[in-house]
C-alpha positions as CSV (number, residue, x, y, z in Angstrom):
1,M,0.2,-0.7,11.0
2,T,-0.7,0.2,7.7
3,D,-3.2,2.8,6.3
4,H,-5.7,0.9,6.5
5,L,-5.2,-0.7,9.8
6,T,-3.8,0.9,13.0
7,I,-3.2,-1.5,16.2
8,V,-3.0,1.1,19.1
9,E,0.1,-0.6,21.3
10,H,0.1,1.7,24.1
11,P,0.9,-0.3,27.0
12,L,-2.2,1.1,29.0
13,V,-4.5,-0.1,26.3
14,Q,-2.7,-3.5,26.1
15,H,-2.8,-3.7,29.8
16,K,-6.3,-3.2,30.4
17,L,-6.9,-5.5,27.1
18,T,-5.3,-8.3,29.1
19,L,-7.7,-7.9,32.1
20,M,-10.8,-7.6,29.7
21,R,-9.5,-11.3,28.1
22,R,-9.3,-12.9,31.7
23,T,-12.7,-15.3,31.9
24,D,-12.4,-14.6,35.8
25,T,-12.8,-10.6,35.0
26,S,-16.4,-9.5,36.4
27,T,-18.9,-8.0,34.9
28,G,-18.9,-4.2,36.4
29,E,-14.5,-4.6,36.0
30,F,-15.3,-5.8,32.5
31,R,-17.2,-2.8,31.8
32,R,-15.3,0.1,33.7
33,L,-12.0,-1.4,31.8
34,L,-14.1,-1.4,28.2
35,R,-15.0,2.5,29.1
36,E,-11.5,3.0,30.2
37,I,-10.0,1.9,27.1
38,S,-12.6,3.6,24.7
39,Q,-11.0,6.7,25.5
40,L,-7.7,5.7,25.2
41,L,-8.8,4.3,21.5
42,A,-10.6,7.1,20.9
43,Y,-7.1,9.6,21.3
44,E,-5.8,7.7,18.4
45,V,-9.1,7.5,16.2
46,T,-9.6,11.5,16.7
47,R,-5.6,12.1,16.1
48,E,-6.4,14.3,12.9
49,L,-9.6,15.8,13.2
50,P,-9.6,19.3,11.2
51,M,-8.6,22.1,13.7
52,T,-8.9,26.3,13.5
53,T,-8.2,28.6,15.6
54,K,-10.8,31.0,18.1
55,R,-9.9,34.3,19.5
56,I,-10.0,33.6,23.7
57,E,-9.3,35.8,26.4
58,T,-7.1,34.2,29.4
59,P,-6.8,35.6,33.1
60,L,-3.1,37.7,31.5
61,V,-4.1,38.2,28.0
62,E,-6.2,37.5,24.9
63,M,-4.6,34.7,22.3
64,D,-5.5,32.8,19.3
65,A,-6.1,29.8,21.0
66,P,-6.7,26.1,18.9
67,T,-10.2,24.7,18.9
68,L,-11.8,21.7,16.8
69,D,-12.9,23.5,13.5
70,G,-16.3,22.3,11.5
71,R,-19.1,20.0,12.6
72,K,-19.3,18.4,15.3
73,L,-18.5,14.9,15.0
74,A,-21.0,11.6,14.7
75,L,-20.3,8.6,16.9
76,V,-22.4,5.8,15.7
77,S,-22.8,2.5,18.1
78,I,-23.2,-1.0,16.3
79,L,-25.8,-2.5,18.8
80,R,-25.5,-3.5,21.6
81,A,-22.0,-4.3,22.7
82,G,-21.0,-0.7,20.7
83,N,-22.6,1.3,23.5
84,G,-19.7,0.0,25.5
85,L,-17.1,1.9,23.6
86,L,-19.9,4.5,23.2
87,D,-20.4,5.7,26.3
88,G,-16.3,6.3,27.5
89,M,-15.9,8.1,24.0
90,L,-18.9,10.2,24.8
91,E,-17.0,11.3,28.3
92,L,-13.8,12.3,26.0
93,I,-16.2,13.8,23.6
94,P,-19.6,15.2,24.8
95,S,-20.7,17.6,22.1
96,A,-20.7,14.8,19.4
97,R,-23.7,13.4,17.8
98,V,-25.0,10.2,18.1
99,G,-26.4,7.3,16.1
100,F,-27.0,3.8,16.6
101,V,-27.3,0.5,14.0
102,G,-29.0,-2.1,15.2
103,L,-27.9,-5.4,13.7
104,Y,-27.3,-9.1,14.8
105,R,-26.1,-11.5,13.0
106,D,-27.8,-15.0,12.2
107,E,-26.2,-17.4,13.8
108,E,-26.9,-20.0,10.8
109,T,-25.8,-18.2,7.8
110,L,-23.2,-15.7,10.2
111,K,-25.0,-12.8,7.7
112,P,-26.2,-9.6,9.6
113,V,-29.5,-8.6,9.3
114,Q,-30.8,-5.0,10.5
115,Y,-33.1,-4.1,13.3
116,Y,-32.6,-0.3,14.0
117,F,-31.2,2.6,12.6
118,K,-31.0,6.0,13.6
119,V,-28.5,8.6,13.0
120,P,-27.6,12.4,13.5
121,T,-28.5,14.4,10.4
122,E,-25.9,16.3,7.7
123,L,-23.5,13.3,8.0
124,D,-22.0,14.2,4.7
125,E,-20.8,17.2,6.6
126,R,-19.2,15.4,9.5
127,L,-16.3,13.0,10.6
128,V,-18.2,9.7,11.1
129,I,-16.7,6.9,14.0
130,A,-18.2,3.8,14.0
131,V,-17.7,1.7,16.9
132,D,-18.4,-2.1,17.8
133,P,-15.8,-4.0,20.1
134,M,-15.2,-7.1,18.0
135,L,-14.6,-7.1,14.5
136,A,-15.0,-10.9,13.7
137,T,-16.2,-11.8,10.2
138,G,-16.6,-8.4,9.6
139,N,-20.4,-8.7,7.7
140,S,-22.3,-6.8,10.1
141,S,-19.4,-4.0,10.6
142,A,-19.4,-3.7,6.3
143,A,-23.4,-3.5,6.6
144,A,-23.2,-0.6,9.3
145,I,-20.8,1.0,6.8
146,D,-22.9,0.3,3.7
147,L,-26.0,2.0,5.7
148,L,-24.2,4.8,6.8
149,K,-22.6,5.5,3.3
150,E,-26.7,5.4,2.3
151,N,-27.2,8.2,4.6
152,G,-24.5,10.4,3.3
153,A,-21.3,9.4,5.4
154,T,-18.3,9.9,3.2
155,N,-15.7,10.6,6.0
156,I,-15.9,7.5,8.1
157,R,-13.4,5.4,10.8
158,F,-14.0,2.3,12.3
159,L,-12.9,1.7,15.8
160,C,-13.0,-1.9,17.6
161,L,-11.5,-3.3,20.6
162,L,-10.4,-6.9,19.1
163,A,-10.0,-7.8,15.4
164,A,-9.5,-10.9,13.5
165,P,-7.8,-11.1,10.3
166,E,-10.5,-12.0,8.4
167,G,-12.8,-9.0,9.4
168,V,-10.0,-6.7,8.2
169,A,-9.9,-8.3,4.9
170,R,-13.4,-8.3,4.5
171,M,-13.9,-4.8,5.8
172,K,-10.8,-3.9,3.3
173,E,-12.6,-5.5,0.0
174,A,-15.9,-3.6,1.1
175,H,-14.8,-0.5,2.3
176,P,-11.2,0.2,1.5
177,D,-11.8,4.1,2.3
178,V,-12.3,3.2,5.8
179,P,-9.7,3.1,8.0
180,I,-9.8,0.8,11.3
181,V,-8.5,1.4,14.6
182,T,-8.0,-1.6,17.0
183,A,-6.4,-2.4,20.2
184,A,-5.1,-6.3,18.6
185,L,-5.4,-8.6,15.9
186,D,-5.9,-11.6,17.2
187,E,-5.1,-15.2,15.3
188,R,-8.2,-15.9,13.9
189,L,-11.6,-17.1,14.0
190,N,-13.4,-20.3,15.0
191,E,-16.1,-22.3,13.3
192,K,-18.8,-20.3,15.1
193,G,-17.3,-17.1,13.8
194,Y,-15.9,-15.8,17.4
195,I,-12.6,-14.4,17.3
196,L,-9.5,-16.6,18.6
197,P,-8.2,-16.2,21.5
198,G,-10.5,-13.2,22.4
199,L,-12.5,-12.6,25.0
200,G,-15.7,-14.5,24.3
201,D,-19.1,-12.5,23.7
202,A,-18.2,-8.7,24.6
203,G,-22.0,-7.6,24.7
204,D,-22.6,-10.8,26.9
205,R,-19.7,-10.1,29.0
206,M,-20.6,-6.4,29.1
207,F,-24.0,-6.9,30.2
208,G,-23.8,-10.0,32.2
209,T,-26.5,-11.8,29.9
210,K,-25.7,-15.3,28.0
């Protein structure tokens, strides 16, 4: 664990991740596990949200109770696989504002190509959590963060399920101010840019596509 990279080693996170890695895990089971693990990761990535107190009345007395401070945070899904993490996090943080960044990876160059971008207003006043299950080459993730910064975001965190050393290095080089939270740092990328040992293509496994 460093200031730039946090690996969530909670037993439930690691157990669910192992189930997701298995090639015989069904689409429905994979989707359910991703939603569950996203909530556990959300707990870690939101650990230092700003707090204030609010006067409330319990059934017995009045009290100054802790509550979240500032504007609602923004969750930004890097399409399409990011939606798997987004769904679980929204169950935990239903008031969050939601944005989408559409990027696909050119199979020849491995470079990201943008096809969609829609994010909440006033990103400069919000904590922005960008979510994508796989941090592989880091090119798409870095490009997504570029777009968020161009739209005013200054307080950004990146949440993923798996990371490769190459992707972490690329993100640290491009965006050293953006902390990464992940469930595992895997060994390396293969020649096609997939994480090893990994779990395959997260989007395909989540949506049952090839």
